[in-house]
C-alpha positions in Angstrom: 101.8 97.7 117.9 100.3 94.2 117.4 97.9 93.8 120.1 97.3 89.8 119.0 97.9 87.7 121.8 100.8 85.0 121.7 98.5 82.6 122.9 94.9 81.6 123.2 93.0 81.1 126.8 89.7 79.9 127.2 87.5 81.1 130.2 88.9 78.5 132.6 92.7 79.7 132.3 93.6 76.7 130.0 95.8 77.5 127.3 95.1 76.1 124.0 98.4 75.1 122.0 97.1 71.8 120.3 95.5 72.1 116.9 94.1 68.9 115.5 93.2 69.4 111.6 90.5 67.1 109.8 92.0 67.1 106.3 88.9 65.1 105.0 85.7 63.7 106.1 85.9 60.8 103.6 87.2 57.1 104.9 88.2 54.0 103.0 87.2 52.3 106.1 83.7 52.1 107.4 84.0 51.4 111.0 80.0 51.2 112.4 81.5 53.2 115.8 82.7 56.2 113.4 80.2 56.3 110.5 76.9 55.5 110.2 76.1 52.3 108.2 74.3 54.7 105.1 77.7 56.6 104.7 78.1 60.5 105.0 76.2 63.2 103.1 79.1 63.3 100.2 79.3 67.1 99.8 80.9 69.3 96.9 84.4 69.7 97.4 84.2 73.6 97.6 82.5 73.2 100.6 85.7 71.7 102.3 89.5 73.4 103.2 91.9 73.3 100.1 95.5 72.6 101.0 96.4 76.5 100.7 93.3 77.0 103.2 94.3 74.2 105.5 98.3 76.2 105.4 97.0 79.7 105.9 95.0 78.7 108.8 97.8 76.7 110.5 100.0 79.2 110.5 97.4 81.9 111.9 97.2 79.0 114.6 100.7 79.0 115.1 101.5 82.8 115.2 98.9 82.6 118.6 100.9 79.6 120.1 99.9 76.4 119.0 103.3 74.4 119.3 101.7 71.0 118.0 99.4 69.8 115.0 98.1 66.7 114.3 96.3 65.6 110.9 93.4 63.4 111.3 90.2 62.6 108.9 88.2 60.4 108.0 91.3 59.2 106.8 93.9 62.0 106.2 96.1 60.1 103.7 93.6 60.2 101.5 93.2 63.9 100.8 94.4 64.8 97.3 97.9 66.6 97.1 98.5 65.1 101.0 102.1 64.4 100.1 103.0 68.4 99.5 100.6 69.3 102.4 102.6 67.2 104.8 105.4 68.7 103.4 104.6 72.3 103.6 102.7 72.2 107.0 106.3 70.1 108.5 108.1 73.5 107.6 105.9 75.2 110.6 107.6 75.0 114.0 105.6 72.9 115.8 105.7 69.2 116.4 103.8 67.4 113.5 101.8 64.1 114.2 99.1 62.4 112.4 96.5 59.6 112.9 95.5 57.3 110.2 93.8 53.6 109.8 97.9 52.7 108.1 96.5 51.1 104.8 98.4 54.1 102.8 101.6 54.6 105.7 103.7 52.3 103.3 103.0 55.1 100.4 104.0 57.9 103.2 107.2 57.0 104.7 109.5 59.4 103.6 107.3 61.9 103.3 106.3 61.3 106.9 110.4 61.7 107.4 110.7 64.9 105.5 107.9 66.0 107.2 109.9 65.5 110.3 107.0 63.4 111.7 108.3 61.1 114.8 104.7 60.0 116.7 101.8 58.4 114.7 98.4 57.1 115.8 97.2 54.3 114.3 93.4 53.4 114.8 93.0 49.3 115.4 90.1 47.6 117.2 91.3 43.8 117.1 94.5 42.0 116.2 92.4 39.5 114.6 92.2 40.2 111.0 88.8 39.0 110.4 87.3 41.1 113.6 89.2 44.0 112.2 87.5 43.6 108.4 84.1 43.2 110.7 84.5 46.3 112.5 85.6 48.2 109.7 83.1 46.8 107.0 86.7 45.9 104.5 89.2 44.0 104.0 92.3 45.9 104.9 93.1 43.8 108.1 96.6 41.9 107.0 97.7 45.5 105.4 96.8 47.5 108.4 98.9 44.8 110.4 101.9 44.8 108.3 102.0 48.5 107.9 102.2 49.2 111.8 105.0 46.5 111.6 106.8 48.9 108.9 106.3 52.1 110.7 107.8 50.4 113.8 111.1 49.4 111.8 111.2 52.7 110.2 111.8 54.1 114.0 108.1 56.0 114.3 107.1 56.1 117.9 103.4 54.2 117.2 100.5 54.6 119.4 97.5 52.5 118.4 94.0 53.6 119.6 91.2 51.0 120.5 87.6 51.6 120.9 87.0 49.3 123.0 82.9 47.6 123.1 81.0 45.0 124.9 81.1 42.0 123.1 83.2 43.0 119.9 86.6 43.6 121.2 86.7 43.7 125.1 87.7 40.1 125.2 90.9 41.1 123.3 92.4 43.4 125.9 94.7 41.4 127.7 95.9 40.4 123.6 96.6 43.7 123.2 98.4 44.2 126.2 100.8 41.1 125.6 101.3 42.5 121.9 103.5 45.4 123.8 105.6 42.6 125.2 108.1 42.6 122.8 107.4 45.7 120.5 107.8 49.2 121.7 104.3 50.6 121.0 101.6 52.6 123.0 97.8 50.9 123.1 95.2 53.2 124.4 92.0 52.0 125.0 88.8 54.1 124.3 85.4 54.4 125.8 83.0 54.0 123.2 81.7 57.4 122.8 78.5 58.5 121.2 78.0 60.1 118.2 75.7 60.5 115.1 74.7 57.2 113.2 77.0 54.9 115.7 74.1 53.2 117.7 76.0 54.2 121.0 74.0 53.1 124.1 75.4 52.5 127.6 74.8 48.8 127.6 78.0 48.5 124.5 80.5 50.5 127.1 83.4 49.2 129.0 84.2 51.6 131.8 88.1 52.2 132.8 87.1 50.3 136.1 86.0 47.2 134.1 89.1 47.6 132.1 91.1 48.1 135.1 89.4 44.7 136.3 90.6 42.4 133.5 93.8 43.8 133.8 94.4 43.0 137.5 92.6 40.0 136.8 95.0 38.6 134.7 98.3 40.4 135.7 99.7 40.4 139.3 98.8 43.9 140.4 102.5 44.5 141.5 103.3 44.1 137.7 100.9 46.7 136.5 103.4 49.9 136.3 101.6 53.5 136.6 103.3 56.3 134.2 103.6 59.6 135.7 101.0 61.3 133.4 102.5 64.6 131.1 100.7 67.9 131.4 97.1 67.2 129.2 97.4 63.8 128.9 94.2 62.2 127.7 95.1 58.8 129.1 96.0 57.3 132.3 99.0 54.8 131.2 100.3 51.9 132.4 103.3 49.0 131.5 103.7 46.0 132.7 107.2 44.9 134.2 109.4 43.7 131.8 107.4 44.7 128.5 109.1 46.9 125.4 105.5 48.9 125.4 102.7 50.5 127.6 99.7 50.5 127.4 96.7 53.4 128.8 93.0 54.3 129.1 91.0 57.4 127.6 87.5 57.4 129.7 86.2 60.5 127.8 82.8 59.4 129.4 83.1 58.1 133.3 86.3 60.0 134.1 86.6 63.1 131.9 89.9 64.7 131.4 88.8 68.0 130.3 89.8 70.1 132.9 93.3 70.0 131.2 91.9 70.4 127.9 94.2 71.9 125.4 93.1 71.3 122.1 92.0 73.0 119.0 89.6 71.1 116.3 89.3 72.2 113.1 87.0 70.1 110.7 87.6 69.5 107.1 84.7 72.3 106.4 86.6 74.5 108.0 84.6 75.0 111.7 86.0 75.0 115.1 84.9 72.3 117.2 85.8 73.2 120.8 84.6 70.0 122.3 84.0 66.8 120.5 80.5 66.8 122.0 79.8 70.0 121.2 76.8 71.1 118.6 78.4 74.8 118.5 80.7 75.3 115.6 82.4 78.6 114.6 82.9 79.0 110.7 86.2 80.2 110.0 86.2 79.4 106.4 83.4 81.0 105.6 84.9 84.2 107.1 87.9 83.7 105.6 86.6 83.5 102.5 84.7 86.5 102.7 88.5 87.9 103.4 87.6 89.1 106.8 90.3 88.6 109.4 89.5 85.2 111.1 91.5 85.7 114.1 89.0 87.1 116.5 86.8 84.4 115.8 89.6 81.8 116.8 90.4 83.2 119.7 86.6 84.1 120.8 85.7 80.4 119.8 87.8 79.2 122.8 86.7 81.7 124.9 83.5 80.8 124.8 84.2 77.0 125.1 82.4 74.9 128.2 84.2 73.8 131.3 83.5 70.2 130.8 81.9 67.7 127.8 80.3 70.7 126.1 78.5 71.7 129.2 76.7 68.7 129.8 76.9 67.1 132.8 75.2 63.3 132.8 75.3 60.7 129.8 72.4 58.7 132.4 69.0 60.6 131.4 67.4 60.4 127.7 67.5 64.1 127.3 71.4 64.2 127.3 72.2 60.9 125.5 69.6 62.7 122.6 72.1 65.7 122.7 75.1 63.6 121.8 73.4 61.5 119.3 72.6 64.7 117.6 76.1 65.3 116.7 77.9 64.8 113.9 79.4 61.3 113.3 83.2 61.0 114.3 84.4 60.3 110.5 83.1 64.4 109.9 84.5 65.8 113.3 88.1 64.3 113.1 88.9 63.0 116.9 
């Protein structure tokens, strides 16, 4: 008799059926809010999951009820043999999606289609190529914008994720929304979050309410239409009357959405990190390579999950900020 549960539930009754897999810590950009200026320590490839190990662990999660898998990084498309791994994951009975910086997507269009990927998230923090290059410390702005249009032209559902930072790109919120007038895309504005090496501070933040104030100062309030949230949504969503696309706000700090969290995060080095802000991790890869049954670890990791933001209730004091800033850099977590 098989006593393995059909799904993973945490201590607060939240069913976890969405797995985010980081394929690599490496990236071909150096965005300052994601990666420390000095970069990250390059570790031996033996410390990271092979494609075969990624596929094995993913299959175990599907057996435990996972219905959606998102591939992240670093930049997932620079992983060696990414094409074949994406094709193999596409054979699983899940909704497969990917988050990318779009630099290489022109080389993967056919692979995405073969794997059944329909939704692609692109990280983009400005519509101005010079500012894209400044934020990313690289010179791919033109290519990124061109490849976003390529994805749209090929029928993919595109979401653009923009981290909003005071004095950097907060003056482009309306420009992004105007971009949705003639393009069927979703732009999501993300509050700047604290991670190791990204020099986060409260005075660099733009809150959800501040973003909405900018929206309502530009558009008549009657033209800003609420979109009903779906179960487990991380964003509050809107569209402007008559526009093809939509926009949303992800407010992890000022308006957390933890109560409906269904996410499991698997880092590129094979560890379960059950909250973006948690310093606690469960090492699946080590147990897998020892030949142990990893299913009990997969289940217990989520059962020990805190109710909200890794158990930290406030960002307003130095002690809490210190805890968050000791966290991994975003590029080593996978988002």
